[in-house]
N, C-alpha and C positions, 0 to 999 in steps of 0.2 A: 396450512402447514407449508413451510418453505420447501421447495423442491431442491434436492441435492444436485449441484452442478459438478461436472467432471473437472478434476484438477488440470489446468493447462500447463503447469510448470514441471510436475513430477512425472516420472515414467509410469507409475501406477497410481490409482486413486488414493487420496489422503486417508489416513487412519489415525486420527487424533487421540482416540482412547486406547490404541494399541490391541484391540480385540482381534483384528485380522491377522496381525502378525503372530499372536499366540496361537490362533487356530492353525495357520500355516505351519508353525513350528511343531505342533503336536501331530499333524497329519503327515508333513513331508519327511520328517526324520524316519519313521518306520517305512514309508514308501520307498525312500532312497535306499535304506538299509536292506530291504527285500528286493527291490527292483533291479538294482545293479547286479548282485550276484546271480539272480535268477535269469535275467536276460543274457548275461555272459555265458552261463551254462547252456541255455538254449541255443545261443548262437554257435557255440563250440560243437554241440550235438548235431545240429542241422548242417553245418558246414564241413565238419571233419569226420563224424561217425557215420552219417547217412551217405552212402555212395550214390544211389540212384536219385536223379532229379525228378520230382513230381510237381504237380500243380500246388499242392499244399505246402511242399517245401519251399517253393518260390515265394508264396504269400507269407509264409511264417518268417522268413529271413527279412523281408521288407517290413513286417510288423515289428520285429525285434529292433531293427535299425530305427524305425520311427519312435518306439518307446524309449530307446536309449538316448535319442536326442531330446525327447521331451523330459527325461530325468535330468539331463544336463542343465536345463533351464531353471529348474526348481530352486536351487540355492540362490540364483540370481534374482528370481522374483521375490524371494524372502528378503534378500538384501535391499532391493529397490523399495519395498514397502517399508521396511524398518528405518532406513536412513533417508527417506524421501529423495531418491536419486533423480536428478533432472533428465529431461529428454535429451539424449545425445546419441552418437552412433552406436555405442554399446547397448544402450536401451532398445534402439530400433532393431539391432541385430538379433538380440534375445527375443524380441516380439516376433520377428520373422520366423525364427526357429520354432518358437512355441506354436504360433498359428499355422505352421506347415505340418508339424508332427502330430498335434492333437486331432485335427480332421483326418489326417493320413491313417491314424490308428483306427478311427471309426470306420472309414471307408474299406480298409483292408479286412477288418472283422466282417463287415457286410458282404464283401465280395467272397470271403471264405464260406460264409453261410449259403450264398447263392450257388457257389461251385459245389458244395456238398449236395445241395438239393438237386441239381442237374445230374450229378453222378448217381444218386439213389433213385430219382424219379424216372430218368431217361438213360438207363445204363448203356444202351446201343448207340443212340444219338450223341451221347456224351463223348464217345471216342472221336467224333468229328469236331465237336464244339470245344473240347477241353484238350490242352497240351501245355507243357511247361513254357514253350515259346510264347503262346498266347497269354499265359499268366504273367510272364515277364513284361510283354507289351502293355497289358492292362495296368500293371504297377508303375511302369514307366510313364504312362499317360496320367495316372493319379498324381505322381510326384511333380510332373510339370504343372498341372492344374493347381495343386496346393501351393507350390512355390510362387506361382503367379499371384494366387489369392493372398498369401502371407505378405507379399510386397505391397499389394494394394490396400489391405486392411488398415494398417496404420495411417496410410495416406488419407483414406476415406474418413477414418476416425478424427483426424485433425481437421478435416474440412467442415465437420458438422458441429465443432465446438462453438458454444454460444458467444463467448467473449473474445474470439480471435478476430483481429481486424482484418477486413477485406482489402486487398491490395490490388492495384491496377497491374494486370499481367503485362501491359505494353511497356511498363517501366522495369520489368524483370531483366536481370543480367545473369543468364544461366551459364554456369561454368561447370567443368568436370570435377568429380569428387577429388578431395585433397590428396589422398594416397593412390589414386588411380594410375598415375604415371608409373609408380613403383610396381603396382600389380601388373601393369602392361609389360614392364621389363621382365618381371619373373616369369610370365607366361610366354611372351613372344620369343624370348631367346631359345628355349627348347623347341618351340613350334617352328621357328626358322631353320634351326639346325636339322631337325627331323624332316621337315617339309621339303627343304632343298634337296637333301640326300635322296628321300624317297621319290620325289617327282623327276629328279634328274635320272635316277635309276629306271623309273617307269618310262621316260623318254628314250633312254638307251635301249631298253628291252623292246619297246613297241616300234621304234624306228629302226634299230640295227640287228636285233636278234630274230625277229619273226619274219618269215619269208613273204607269206601271202597277206595282202591288205584286205581287212574286213571292215564291216561297218563299225563294230565296236572299237577296233584298232584306231580308226579315223577320229571317233569321238573322244577316245582316251588320249590321244596326242593332244587334241584341242583342250581337253580339261586339264592335262598336265601343264600345257602352256599358260593357261589362265591362272592356275594355282601358283605357278612360279612368278608370274608378273604381280599377282597379289602379294606374295611374300616379299617381292622387291620393294613394295611401298610401306611395309610394316616398320622398318627402321625409321623412316621419315615420319610415320605416325607416332612413334615413341618420342622422337626429337621434338615434334610439335607440342607434345604434352609437357616435356621438360623445359623447353625454351619459350613456350607460349608464343609460337610463330603466328604472325598476322596474316590475313588473307591478301595474297598477291598472286601474280601470274604463275610462279612456281607452285604455290599451294594449290591452285585451281587444277594444275596438271596432275599433281599427285592425288588430289581427291578424285579427279576423273579417272585416273588409272585404277584407283582403289575400288570404286563402284563399278566400273566396266567389268573388271575381272571377277567380282563377286557375282554380279548378275550373270556373267558368262558361265561361271561354274554351275549356278542354278539352272540356266538354260540347258547346258550340256548334260548335266545329271537327269533332267526331265526328258531330254531327247533319247538318252540311253534307255530309260524306262519304257518310253514309247516304242522304241526299236525292239526291245526284248519282248514286249507285249505282242507285237505283230509277229515276231519270230515263233513264239510259243503258241499263240492263239491261232494264227493262220500260217502254218509252216509252208504250205504250198503257194497260197496266194502272195505271200510276202516276198516270194522270189522276184516278182514283177515290181513290188513297191520298194524293195531294199537292194542297195548296192553301195559299194565303197564310194563311187562317184557322187551318188545321191546324198550320202552322209556328209561328204565334203562340201557339196552345195548348201546343205542345211546348216552346217557349221559356219561356213562363210556368210550366209544370210544372217545368222545370229550375231556374229561379229560386227557386221555392218549396221544392223538395227540398233544394237546396244551402244556402240561407239557414237553413232548419230544422235540417239535419244539422250545419252548422258551429256554429250556436248551441248545439246539444246537446253537441257535442264540447267547446266552450270552457267550458260549464257543468260538465262532468264532469272536466275536466283538473285534475290535482293539481299546482298551482303554488304555490311558496313565496313569501312576501312579498319576500325578498331576490333572487328571480329577476330576470333582465333581460328586457326586452320583445323579442320576436321571437328568443328564444333558449331552447333546451332545455338547462339547466345541469346537471340531474341525469342520472345514468347508469341510472335506472330505466326498464325497457322499457315502452313505451306500446302497449298492444294497440289503443287507439283510433287512434293514428297508422297502425298497420299496416293496419287495416281501411279507413281513409280512403285510404291509398296504393293498396290493391288495387282498391277500388270507384271511387275518383276518378280513377285514371290507367290501371292495368294493363288493366281490362276495356275502357274507352274505347279504349285502344291496340289491343287485339285486333279490335275493331269497325272502327276506322279503317283498320287494315292490310288487313282482309279486304275491306272495301268498295272501297278504293283499288285493290288488286291486281285485283279482279274488274272494276272499271271500266276499268282500262288494258287488260285482256285483251279486253273486249268492244269497246272503241274499236279495238283493233288488228285484231280479227276483222272489224269493219264497214269498216275501211279498205281491207282486201283485197277486200271485196264492192263497195264504192262508190268507184271511182277518183276521181270528181269531188269527193268530200269528203276526199281523202287528206291535203291539207295541213292542213285544219281539225282532223281527228281526231288528227293527229300533234301539233299544238300542244296540244291538250286533254290528250293523254297525258303530255306533258312537264310540264304545269302540275300535274296530279295527283301525278306523281312528286315534283316539287319541294315541293309542299305537305306530302306524307307525310314527306319527308326533313327539312324544317324542324321539323315537329312532333317527330320522334323525336330530332333533334340538340338541340333546345332543352330537351325535358322529360325524356327517358329517363335522362341522367346524374343528374339531381336525385332521381328517385324510386328509382333503383337505390341512391343513397347513403342515402336514408331507410330502404330495406329492409336494407341492410347495417348501418346504425346500430342497428336493432332487434335484429338477430342478435347483434352485439357486446354491446349492453346485456343481452340474455337470457343470454349465456354468461359474464357477469362478466369481461370482458376487461380488460387493463391500461388505465389511464387515458390514457397516451400514445397508444395505439391508437385509443380512442374520440375523443380530441381531434383526431387526424389525419383520421378520418372526418367529424367535425364541421366541420373546415376545408374538406373537399371538398364537403360539402353546401352551405356558404355560397357557395363559388365557383360551384357548379352552379346555385344559385338566381339568381345574377346573369345567368348564360346563359339560364336559363328566362325571366326578366323582359324580356329583349331581344325576345322573341316579340311583345310589344305593338306593335313598330314594324313587324313583317313581316306581320302578319295583314292590315292594310288593303291592302298591296301585293299579296299573294298572292291574296286572294279578290276583288279587283277584276277580275283576269284570269280567275279561275274564273267569275265571273258572266258576263262578256263572252264567252268562248269556249264555255261549256257552254250558254248560251242558244241559240247557233247550232248547236252540235253535236247537242244533244237534238232540236231541231226538225227537223234534217236526218234523224236516225235515225228519228223518229216518222213522218216523211213516207214514207221508204223502206219502213218496216214496214207502214204502212197501204196503200201501193201493192201490196206483196207479198201482203197479206191479201186485197185486192180481186181480184188475179189468180187467187189460189187459189179464191175463191168462184166466179169465172166458169168 
């Protein structure tokens, strides 16, 4: 019996007898007729009628969103099968939405079951393990994982097709997605307006309005400077996509400034997390380890290392004269990019995650011991969790894309696969650059809340040590 091969030209598998279309039509019409109003009513009830946020409410809203997006794809799947729609950008977009939200629904239902089990089986321990914020963090992690999976699934599906010709990756000419320049323009204009206003305002507050220099104030000034310089390069990045600027001396300067300030932002955010960890975990010992002068030396060291490192990378990069600015056109694996990704992001990510988790744990432990500071420490915990979530959501997709691009370049993958990953990296870079707007807001609250929280904890520890001595 002849084995059925997948159709390489159509978005969905071929259906010469029309049976699949008939089954889809019979099933999808009542599913859409019931699913749309039921999910709309459920979303209205959970968002508008129920006031108190609970773990189940967080999970249910995410489940409704996933189901609604899944319902959105059903008419397109029916159309693709009926009219033998070819593989194009619309097909890939619908596949991404479909393969994001179907597994997302399954995982959310599973997490709800686990959450109910913990609440019933361990009602006392569940008060520590369960909270709406933790539920939101779990859902955010699942969304990121499923979005990454949905982008990889069509790519891997195309790589295993039997009759697709294998191409030499060294002859690939990788370029940005056709409409990417327009997307950049739509996103970066509000990002630049908000980012410049917020960061200039942050510089004015931290440099002109506050009297005493603190460690956080030093780091925040450096972070605002790095974000402002990164915002300065965005108009040139947009121009390079529209005009397709070639690699020259001015392009290398702009690329260097762009990457210097992105890595500097990551380094400063990590330093703030480590500084806050020392202040909360060791409030007495940290007086010897922390000072505004030491924070200034640490920031200066970061600037020197990142500027020198980026300059060396740019000098050793093998770029052709016909390459475009802000673009890796060849499919040759770059070990330098791999090292920069690991040292510049993944190591700081580990440090930031450890320091943030330890800080939250210490704050919650202190909250149980000091009832009078419960509200303050709870707010500080929420702020640390939000900052860590913003950092991961903004930067992790981009550097996972860089890592995957290196793997595909090294394995001589098909040009279309590398092109798809290149498109993903470009879109993830837009998300990463929105971090410039969020830094000033997030770390304003960090400075305010932790200044109060650390002083409270230091006071309580000093009182405890005095009692022990007596």
